[in-house]
N, C-alpha and C positions, 0 to 999 in steps of 0.2 A: 595423514590424509590431506589431500589438496583442497583448495577452495571449491572447485566444481564438484568434487566427490561429496563434500558436505551438503551441498544443495541437492545433488541427485539422490542422496540417501534420503533426505526429507521428501523428495518427490515420490520415491517408491512407497513410502508410508502413506502419502496422500492418496495415491492411485488406488490403494486397497479399500478406500472408503467411498469412492465415487461411482455414480451410475455411468459407467464407461460407454454403454451403448448409445448414449445421448451425444457423445463426442465422435464416435466411429463414423468415418466417411464424410465428415462435414469439413468445410473450409472455415478456418478461424482467422480473424483479424484482431490483432492486439496492438493497442497504442501504449506509449510509455513502456515499451518492451524491454528496455535496458535498466529500468528502475528496479527496486527491490521487489515490488509486487509483480511487475511484468516478468522479472527473472523467474519467479516461482510458477507463474502460469506457463511460461515457456518450458521450464524443467518438467512440469507435469506432462506436457504434450511430447516432449522429447522421450520421456519414459514410455510413452504409448506408441511412438512412431514406427516401430518395427514389429508390432504385434497385431492381434486381431481387432483391436479397438483404435487403430491408427486414424488420425484425421486425414482428410484428403490432401490438405495443403495448409500451411501456417504462414501468414503474412505478418511480419513483426514491424511495427513502425517506430522509429526512433529519430531524435533530432541530431544525434552525433554518433561517433564511432562506436563499434561494438567493444565492450570491455573484454579483457582477456578471458574471464570466466565463462563468457557466452560464445566465444569464437568457434568452439567445436560444434555447438548446436547448429551453426549455419553451414557446416560442411555436409549436413544431411540434405538430400534433395527435396524433402518435403518443406523445408524451412526457407523463407526468403525475406531478407531485410529490405525495408523501404525507408529511405532517409529523407526527412523534410520537416518543415514547420507546420504543425497542426493549426496554428492560428492564421495560416494562409489558406483561404478557401479554394484557391486554384489547385494547391497540392492536395487538399482533401478530396477533391473531385476526381483526381487521378487514381485514387485508391480502389482496389478491387472489391467486388461484393463478397459477402460471406454469410454463412449460416449462423455463425457465433461471432458477435462483435464485443470485445472487451475494451472499454475506454478507460485506461489507467494513465493516460497522458497528463503531463503537467507536474510541477514540483510539489512534493509534500513538505519540503523544508521551508519554514516561514521566511528565513532570510532571503531565499531565492524567489518564492512566489511574490514577494513584495518588491522585488527589484524592477519588474516589468509589469505593472498592474493591468495595462490594457491587454497585453498577451495572455495574462492569467484569466481575464474575463472572456476573451475570445475562445481560449482552449476549452472552457467548460460550458460555453453557450453555443456560439455559432458552430464550433467544431462538433459538438454533440449532435446538433441537427444534421450536419453533413454526414456524420457517421451513421446516423439512423437511416439516411438515404442509401447507405451501402449495404444495408441489411437485406438478405434474401427474404422472399415471402415465407412465412412460417418460421423465420429465424428468431434467435433470442439475443437480447442486448443487455449488457451490464455497464452501468455508469458508476465508477468509483468515486463516491462522494466523501464526506468527511464529518467527523464528530465536532468539528469547529462550528457547525450549524447550531450547536447548543450554547455557543458563547453568550454570556450574559445571564444565563439561567442560574438561580440558586438551587441548592439541595439536590445534588446528584445522588443516585444515578438517574439517567435520562432515558425516556421511552421515545419511540418513533413518532408518537402523536404529539410530541412537544417540539418546540422550535425556539431558537435563541432570541435575545432582545436587543442585539447590537443595531446601531444606526448605520446608514450608508457612508458616514464619515469615519467609521471605525478604522483603526490602523490596518486591520486585515480584511477590510471590506471587499477588496478586489477578489479575494479567495472565497470568503463566506457568501457573498451575494452571487458569485458565479456558480458556486455549488448549489445554492438554493434554486437558481434558475435552471441548472442542469437537471435537478430532481423534478422541477415543474415540467420540463420537456418530457421526462420519462412518464410522468403522470398523464400528460396529454397524449403521448404515443400509446400508452396502455388503454386509455379510453377509446382510441381508434383501433383497438384490436391487436396491437403490437406487443409482444412479450418483452417489455422494457423494464429493467429492474435497477434500483440504486442501492448501493452498499455504503452506509455511513461508517467509514473506517476510522479507527482510533488507534494511534501509537503502535503501529506494527514495527517490529524490530527483528533483526536477524542477519544472516549471511546475504550477500548480494549487493552491498553498498559499495560506492566508490570512495577513493581516498579523500575526496573533498566534501564528504557528507558532514554537515554542520549540526545535525540533530544531537540533542544533549547526550543521549546514551552512547552514540558513536564517538562523540567528542571525548567523553570520559575514557572509553577504551583506547582511542588513539593516543591520548596523553599518557595513559598507563604504559602503553607499549613503546612509545617513542621518546617520552620525557621522564619516564619512570616515576611519576607522581601524578596526583590529581589535585589541582588547585581550584577550589570553588570560588565563584564570583560572589555568592551570597550564602545564606544559611541553608538553602535548599529545602524549605518547608512546604513548598507546593506539592500536591498529591498528583500521582499519575497511575493509571491502570494500563500496563503494557500487555500486548499480545504477540506471541511469536509469529513470524510471517507465514510459516507453513500452516499454522492453525487458521490464520486470517484467510489465506488463499483457499484452503479446503472449504471453509464456510462460504466464500464467494463463488466457488465452483457450484456448490449446491444451490445457491440463490440463482445464479445464471441458468443452470440446467433445469431446475425444478420448482423455483420459488413461485408462490401464488400471490404474494403481496408485491407492491411496487417498491417499498422502502424497508430496508432492514438495517439494524445496528450490527456492526462487526467489531467486536472488542474482545479483549482478553479478561483474565481474572487475577493478574499479578499486580496487586495494589501496593504501592510504595511511595514514600516521599522521594524527592530528588536526592536528598541527603542520604537516605538509606540505600538508594540505588548506587550513588558514588561509593559508599562504604563497602557494598557487596562487590562491586567491580574492583575496588582496591584489594579486598581480601582474595578474590579469585586470581588476580594478577600479582599479588604480593607487593603492592606499592603503597606508600603512605597517602592519606587524603588529608588535605588542610583546608581550613575554613577561615574567612576574614575575621579579625578581631573586632572590627568596627560594625556599624549598622549594616544590614543587608544592602547589596548593591542593586542596580537596576536589572530586572528581568527583561527578557526580549519583549518589546512593545506589544501590547495586546494579548499576551499569553494568558490562558485561563489559569485559575487557582486549582481547579480539580477537574479531572477528566475520567468519567466512569459511566458505562453504559448498561442498560438493562438488555439482556439477551433472550428474554422470554418469548418474543415473537418468533425468532428462529427455532427455539427449542420446542415450542408447541407444534411446529410444522415438521421438524426433522428429528426431534428427540434430544436427550441430554447431551451436552458437550463435554468433551475431555480436552484439557489444555496442557501444553508443555510448561512445566514449572519454570519460574523466572530464572532460578539458578542454572537449570539445565540449558535453557535457551541462551543465557549469557555465555555459558561455557562454549556452546557452538559458535556463538557470534565472536567471541574472543579468538577461537581457533581460526575462524574466517579472517579476522583482521590480522592475525599473525601472518597468514599467507599474503594478505594484501600489503602489509608493510615489510614483508620478508624478515620478520623477527622470529626468534625461537623461544 
């Protein structure tokens, strides 16, 4: 199975769970269209493009070239790629209006969103305002926020009525504060009668990444496939709760199309330590995993010790959730990266 086949198979499963009549005939604008989340939103729309629930048009916004796994999407006449920098207000004002706007632009990788803090701030604040201006009357808007807003809070799991305790000089403040402001913009728009929603996304993983993705799960798989071993920098005792990207995007579609609240958590249920994650990837790829003999090394600056979300707000509104198990999701992610790195 090729990389695009893996993604499209997931998209077919997602489509079966969505209120498709709320997508049919609408123009859709997606930022961050070539990232992992944007890829799955696009795959969903491509699955619908030739059927009775097809969108009228899909405008996909990206800052760089289309990766190979998305090139076929843009051969369809309903899909158009718009390339530019969202932190440039002049570019934002050239974007078309749409009935559904999904703002997934910006890096989810800490190493990258910390490289250009001013751009990160603009992407989630000024660009959010500009994109709301591109929304048709009676349209619906989704802002992809982050679970990093809970940074500094003890005792996870966290609810939507909680917020973190980090200050504006925190190492990741450009990202955390920008996402807080983006959510505040959604609240303000909602009070003005606009259906603006925010999704606090936590640790989505799966197919659709690029070869330069530095997030820890993808780094482990890349090392396993290209170096044939996983060498840990520390003992990997931090906890994480991962969610397969198809599950996360399915949840976000429901929030966008039907959500009644402004802010929702979007997380998985695959709770693991970083150490256990590395060991599982090592077992699935049949490579050894090694740990340093000395004291733990430095984690990425500002990284939380535990990431876990309460999903009861979504479940009260939409019913119980089912999730792709971590091992199954990792098998699909490994298959994707084998295609990405041309390994067998």
